[in-house]
C-alpha positions as CSV (number, residue, x, y, z in Angstrom):
1,V,-49.2,-58.7,-45.9
2,Q,-50.4,-56.7,-48.7
3,L,-53.9,-55.1,-48.6
4,Q,-56.0,-54.1,-51.7
5,A,-59.0,-52.0,-50.8
6,S,-61.7,-50.9,-53.2
7,G,-65.7,-49.9,-53.3
8,G,-65.5,-46.4,-52.1
9,G,-67.2,-43.8,-54.2
10,L,-69.9,-41.1,-54.1
11,V,-73.2,-41.8,-52.7
12,Q,-76.2,-39.8,-51.3
13,A,-77.2,-39.7,-47.8
14,G,-79.3,-42.5,-46.9
15,G,-77.6,-44.8,-49.3
16,S,-75.2,-48.0,-49.1
17,L,-71.7,-48.7,-50.1
18,R,-69.5,-52.0,-49.7
19,L,-65.9,-51.6,-49.1
20,S,-63.6,-54.9,-50.0
21,C,-60.3,-55.6,-48.9
22,A,-58.1,-58.4,-50.4
23,A,-55.2,-59.6,-48.5
24,S,-52.0,-61.3,-50.3
25,G,-48.7,-62.5,-48.9
26,S,-48.5,-64.0,-45.4
27,I,-52.1,-64.6,-44.9
28,S,-51.4,-67.1,-42.3
29,A,-50.1,-64.5,-40.0
30,I,-53.2,-62.6,-40.0
31,R,-55.1,-62.4,-36.7
32,V,-57.4,-59.5,-36.8
33,M,-58.7,-57.3,-39.6
34,G,-60.5,-54.1,-39.7
35,W,-61.4,-51.0,-41.0
36,Y,-60.6,-47.5,-39.8
37,R,-61.2,-44.0,-41.5
38,R,-59.7,-40.6,-41.5
39,V,-61.0,-37.1,-42.4
40,P,-58.7,-34.3,-43.2
41,E,-56.5,-33.2,-40.4
42,N,-57.9,-35.7,-37.9
43,Q,-56.6,-39.1,-36.8
44,R,-57.3,-42.3,-38.2
45,D,-60.3,-43.8,-36.3
46,L,-61.5,-47.5,-35.8
47,V,-64.7,-48.2,-37.5
48,A,-64.9,-51.9,-37.1
49,L,-62.7,-54.8,-36.3
50,I,-63.3,-58.7,-36.8
51,G,-61.4,-61.3,-35.1
52,P,-60.3,-64.8,-36.7
53,G,-63.3,-66.5,-34.7
54,G,-65.8,-64.0,-36.4
55,M,-66.1,-61.6,-33.2
56,T,-66.8,-58.1,-34.2
57,S,-66.4,-54.8,-32.8
58,Y,-67.8,-51.5,-33.9
59,A,-67.5,-47.9,-33.1
60,D,-70.3,-46.2,-31.6
61,S,-71.1,-44.1,-34.3
62,V,-71.6,-47.0,-36.7
63,K,-73.3,-49.6,-34.6
64,G,-76.6,-50.7,-36.3
65,R,-75.5,-49.2,-39.8
66,F,-72.2,-51.0,-40.8
67,T,-71.4,-54.6,-40.8
68,I,-67.9,-56.1,-40.9
69,S,-67.7,-59.7,-42.3
70,R,-64.7,-61.8,-43.5
71,D,-64.4,-64.5,-46.3
72,N,-61.2,-66.6,-45.2
73,A,-61.6,-68.6,-48.4
74,K,-61.1,-65.4,-50.5
75,N,-58.8,-63.5,-47.8
76,T,-61.0,-60.7,-48.1
77,V,-62.9,-58.6,-45.5
78,Y,-65.9,-56.5,-46.3
79,L,-67.6,-53.5,-44.7
80,E,-71.1,-53.1,-45.7
81,M,-72.2,-49.4,-45.0
82,N,-75.8,-48.7,-44.7
83,S,-77.8,-45.7,-43.8
84,L,-74.7,-43.4,-44.7
85,E,-74.5,-40.0,-43.2
86,P,-72.2,-37.1,-44.6
87,E,-70.4,-37.4,-41.4
88,D,-69.3,-40.8,-42.7
89,S,-67.2,-39.2,-45.5
90,A,-63.7,-40.2,-45.2
91,V,-60.8,-42.0,-46.4
92,Y,-61.2,-45.7,-45.3
93,Y,-58.4,-47.9,-44.6
94,C,-58.3,-51.5,-44.3
95,N,-56.0,-53.0,-41.7
96,A,-54.7,-56.4,-41.0
97,R,-52.9,-57.2,-37.7
98,T,-50.4,-60.0,-38.1
99,G,-48.3,-62.1,-35.9
100,I,-48.1,-62.6,-31.9
101,N,-47.3,-58.6,-31.9
102,L,-50.1,-57.9,-33.8
103,V,-48.1,-55.8,-36.3
104,N,-50.3,-53.4,-38.2
105,N,-50.5,-53.6,-41.8
106,W,-52.4,-51.0,-44.1
107,G,-54.0,-50.8,-47.4
108,Q,-53.8,-47.6,-49.7
109,G,-57.3,-46.1,-48.6
110,T,-60.4,-45.6,-50.4
111,L,-62.4,-42.6,-50.6
112,V,-66.0,-42.3,-49.4
113,T,-68.2,-39.4,-50.0
114,V,-71.7,-38.9,-48.7
115,S,-73.6,-35.9,-50.1
116,S,-76.5,-34.3,-48.0
C-alpha cells in the first residue's frame, strides 16, 4: 500500500486545516487507517483511527476538535482539524494497517505549524 498525504501548512491558533491521505496499491488489504504525529525528538503519537465500519478513536488531546473520516470510494482518509493550538504543531503521518497481521504502512508526512 502506498499512502500520499497532503494538506499541511501554517495556520494561526484557532484556525482549521484538513489533511488528506490517498491510498493506492493493495487497497483491499487495508483494515484500519489513521493519523499519527511527531514533534522533534519525540515518538510518533496516535492522533486518530478509523476502522472499516467507520468506528473512530481519538487521542484525548484532540477529542472534540479533530474529526477523522474515510471515503472508501476515493480510497482516501481525512483529518479535519479545528480550533488548532500551537501544541498541535507536528509532522502528521498517515497510516494504514493491512492484512490479518495489521502490518503498518506509512505515508511521507505533512508538516502542520500552528502559530500563536
